[in-house]
N, C-alpha and C positions, 0 to 999 in steps of 0.2 A: 332532321328532324325535331319536333319538339314532344317528346311522350313523355307523358304523366305517369307517376308512381305513387300509388297508395299502400300507406301503412295502417295496420289494424293491430291496435293495442288491447287488449283485453285484460283489466286490472282487478283482482278481487282481494276485498280486505273482509275477512272472516273472523269474527270476535266472539270469545266465550262461548256460552252454551247457545243455541240458536233458534231461529225460528222464520215464519212465512202465512200467506192467506191467500186465498182464491177466488175466482169467479166464475162466470158461467162463459159458453160459446168458445172456448180455447182448446175444446178436446180433440181436434183430428189435427192441431199442431202439437199439442203437448205428447199424443201418441207417436208422431214423427219425431220429437224430439227425444224420446225414449229409445227407439230404435238406433236414432245416432248416436246417443250417450255410450250406450254398450260397444259399438263399432269403434267411436274415437275411444273410448278407455282401453279397450286390447289394442288400439295404435299403442296408445301413450305409455302402456306399461311394458310393451316388448323390450325383452334386454334390460328393465331395470329391476328384476325380481327383490334386487337388496335395497333399492331406493324406495322414498315414499313419493308417491304419485297422488293428484289430488286433479281435477277436472271441474270444471262449470259448465256443464252441455248446456243447461238453458241461456245463460247471457250469450256464449257463442252463438248459439242458433239465432237468436234475435238480430245479432250483428249481420249474418248473413240475409235474414229475411229481409232487413233494409238493403243489402247489397246488391240483391237480385233484382229489386227493380232499376238498376242501371247495367246490368249483366246482358251481354250479346247472348245470342240464341244457343251457342255451344257452351258458353260459360254457365248461363242459366240452366242448361241442361244438368252439366257436373256438380253445380250447387243442389238441384232438386235429388239427385240421385245420393250423393253423399249424406244430405240429411233428411234423406228418406220425406220428401216434399211431393212425391209425384203424383200422389192422390188429392193434390190441393191446387188450387190455381192461384197466379200472382195476387189477384184481389182478395181469394181467401186467405192468404197468407198474411197482408197485411191487416186486413179485420182482426184477423185472431191475434197476431203479433201486438197489436194496439192493447186488445182486451188483456192477454196473458203480461204484458208490462204494467198496463195499471195495476191490475190484480194483485202482481206481485212488488208493490212499491207501497210500503206503509212505517211510519213512524212511533207507531203505539199498537197494541193489541187490539184486536176486534172481537171483542168476548162475547159471550150470548146473554141475554138480557138477565139483568140482577147478580151477574158474577161481576166480582171486581179485584183487580191487582192491588198488592199493596205498593205505595209511592215509591220506593227504591226498584220493584219490577218493571215498573211503567216506564221510568225514565232509561232502561236500557234494552227497550223493545224496539229494533227497527228491520226493516230491510227496503234500503234505498237502490236502485238499479237506474243508471242515468249513462245515456249517450253522447258525445258531441262530435263533431266533424270540422277540422280544420282545414284550411286551404293557404297554401304559399301565395305571394304576390302575382304569380305568372297563370294560377290557376282558375280554372270557372268550371261550375256543373251546370248541364241544359236545366232551364226552368222546370221543365216536367218531372225531373228526379228530386230537384230541392222541394217542389210543393209535395211530392209523395212524402217525401222524410220528415217534412213538419207537420203534414196532417196526421200520419200515421204513427211518426217513430219521436215527435216532438222535438226533432233535430234540426237546427236552422246552421248552414254555416259559417265560420267564424274565422275572419280574416288574419292570419297570423303575422307576428311583426316582420321585418324584412330581416334583422340581424337573427342568426340563427340562435345565440345563447338566449335571445329576448323569447325566440320562438319555444325554445325547450323550457323556460321558466314560465309561459303562460300555461304550456299543457301540465306541466307538471303542478303548477297553482290550482288548476281546475280539479285536477285528481285529488288533492289534498283537500279541497273545498267540499269535495263528495264523499269522502273516505272519513272524515274528521280527524284526521292526522297527518301532518307533515311528510310527505313520499318523494321519492325521486324515483320515478319510473320509466323516465325517458333522459339517455345521456347525449342522444344527438339526433339532429332530424335527416342526417346523410342526404340522400338526393330524393327524399320523398316529398312531393308536392300537395299530398292529402295526408290527414290523418282521422281514422274514424278511432274514437278512445271510448270504450265503454267501461263502466263501473258498478260494481255490486259490493256493498258494506250489508252483512247480515250479522246481527247482534241480537240475542234474544235471550230467554230464559227456560231454564227444565221446568215442566210442569210440576215434579217433584226434584227439587233438589239434593244432590247429593251431602251428606253432612261433611264438613271438613274433618271432624272427630273420627272418621270411620276411614280417613286414608291413612292408608301406610306403604312403607317400603315392600317390593317384592320384586322377583327376578323375571326381566322379560328374555325370551330365547330368542335370539337374532336369527337367519338364516345361515349366518357362518359356525350356528351351534355355540358361540359366546354367551353368556350371559350379562344383561346389562341392568342394573339396578333402576327403577322406576315407581314413581308414587302411583298407588293403585289404589281409585276411589272404590268403594264397596256399599253394598245395598241390600237389604232383604225384605222382600216385599212381592207382590204381586206384579209379573211382567206380561205383555204380550209377549209371546215364545213360539220358537219353532226349532223342533231337531230333527234331522235325517241323518241317514248315516254318513254324508261326508262332511257335517256341519252343525254347529250351535246359532241359532239367531235370535236376537232380542230387538224389541223397539222400544225405544226412549222417547217421551213426548216433550215438545217445546208446545207453545202455545199455538201456534199455527202451522208446524211442521213436525216430522217425525226423523229421527235419525235410528237408522236402521245398523245393528252391527252384525257381521257374519263371522264366526270364528271357524278355521277349518279344524276339522278334528285330528288329534295327534298322528292318526293314519293316513292322513292325508297332506295339503299343501294349500298354500294360497294362490298357486299357480294353477292349481287343478280347481279350483274355485271359480278363479277367474275366466277359466275356459267354458265354464259352464253359466256363466253371466251371458240371458238372453232376454230378451223382454217378456218371451212367452214364459221362462222359469221365474223372473221377477214378480210377474203378476200372480202367477201360482204361488211362490213362497209368501210373498206380503200380505196375501188376502188369506192364509190358511194359519196364521198366527191366531193361537188363543192363549187365554189366561191361564196363567200358571205360576203358582207360587215360586220364588226361586232365591237363591244367591247371587250375586253378580260383582264380579271385580273388573274393572275397566281401567287403563292407564290414563292420566293426564298425557296427552299428547297436543304437539304444536310441531309444525313448522313452516320454513318460507321456501320458495321457489320461484325463480324466474327464468323464463327461455323463450326461445321463438318456436312455434309448434309448426311450424313452416312445412316441415318433416312428416308429420304425422297427418297434416291434411293433404300433402301431396298423395300420399299413399293410398289415402281414401277417393283418389282420382281428380284431386282438385289444382293437379301440376300445371295444367294450362292457364290458371288464372293468374300464376306468377311468372310466366314466362310468354304469354300472347297479349301484344299490348292492345287487341282489339277487344277483349275480354268483358271491359267496361266501358266502350266508347260508346254505348248509349248515356253514360252518366256525364261525360265531361264534354264542355264545348271545346272540342279539338278533335280533328279529323285521324289525328295518329292515335288515339283512342288511350289508355289506362290500363295498369296492369297492379297486381298486389308484390309488395317487395317482403314484408315480414309479417309475421302475426306474433305479437308479443303478450306472452300472458304471465301475468305476477300474482301470487296467491300467498296470504299470510294467513295462518291458521292456529287456533288456540282454542282448545277445549279442556275444560276443570269443571270444579264444584259450582261455578258461582250460578247463582239462579234463585228462585222462590220457589219456597216450599207452599203447596196449595193443600189443603186437607179436604177430603171427600171430593177429588178433581174426578170430572168423567172423563172418560176415554172417546175420543171424538171416531166416529164410524160407526159406532154400535155394535162391536165385537164384545160378544158377552164375556165377562171378567167373574163372574159367579158361578159358585159350584151349589146345585140343588140338594134338599137334603137325601135324595134319591141315589145321589151320584156318589160311587167309591171316591175317596179323599184321593188327589192327584200327590204323586210322591214329588216334592219340589227339587227343581235342578240345581244343578251349581255349574256357572259359567266364568272360567277364570280366563280372562284375555290377556295371556301373557307369552302372547307368540303373535307373528304377523297376522291380521286381519283386514277385512274390506269393511266399507262402511258409506253409505250414503244418506244423503238428507232431500226429505220429499215434501212439497207444499201439501197439506190434508185435503185441502180444498179440489184442487186441480189435479193433484197428482204428479206434478212436474218434478222433475228430478232437479234438483239444484244445485247440487253437488255431490259427487262419487269419488273415495280416494281408495289407495292401498297403504295401509301402515306397516312399514317393514320394521320401523325403528322410532319408538314415541320419544 
């Protein structure tokens, strides 16, 4: 028997303070991805309360949006269920996936007419998403799958060198080219015949920067109750802010995206907050934020992670995609079919003060941040992020969740 094996690599390079911009007609796919994002996050943090966890749900959804075109009916049903796609047709997924991918790819900010960025900010602004499909010498895709991959996802299969070491080098070189830095994400090709590789490079600037002069050392309380000294960025100004009995939350804007930081109350916990993360609560919380003056301290944080997320996907109902060779038989020119072997995800994260201060910046979305003369002054809040917290980065125009994570130790 000549069974084919497909490996999926999701490489995310996330740098500095960061960004995105959107477009129309991908709303249903974005809503589906939001539902998937919270399910996948719950699986990802299970049993890892003392570890930093980060996911890139939109990039992963677009990978499986492509793969569903080559899936058998049972495998397609599993993908649709796991990724909340049951209300969409394969044709809608492809068209909306194409729009979303195009929308979330830029190399400089798209600003309102009349607004300009300083030169140093423009050079740092980018969101680049790319996909590539690689085959070993014995592998073939069916013409219909290749045509769909090219038309909607801009992917044309590339033949790998016969030599295993040369094949690894080819993939790593492509990843390095797409992410602006030499990276070794693949150590070996093992028994795989295909590789679907996707990369995301997200780098941007804060709309209002943190001043390095205001950064100071402070104690961060770990889950072990030990204290770790970390650099805390700080600022005093008006923020979009929300306070509930179980948490405080603040929105920090980039040019095309926004970071939402949720700090559990001292009487609560990160685990309790994570359990309350649902699409419904997320929509209510993020739209309920209002302008309020306050003082914020946020640690610089960075981490790197690399691993196979097969287990998490299997627990979401995708086990057959890794065990049954007929799962991707419609995609390959081989009667025995194909299956997934592994889904590798590598993420590098770095958040700091870097950015460009823009005076009199407008808050996109039309949320009022002023206080009228007839209103009573609002008491300033204090939000000191000195214990484990949750964050998410969302594209402002499409509301697509680009990244979300739990920070247990900055």
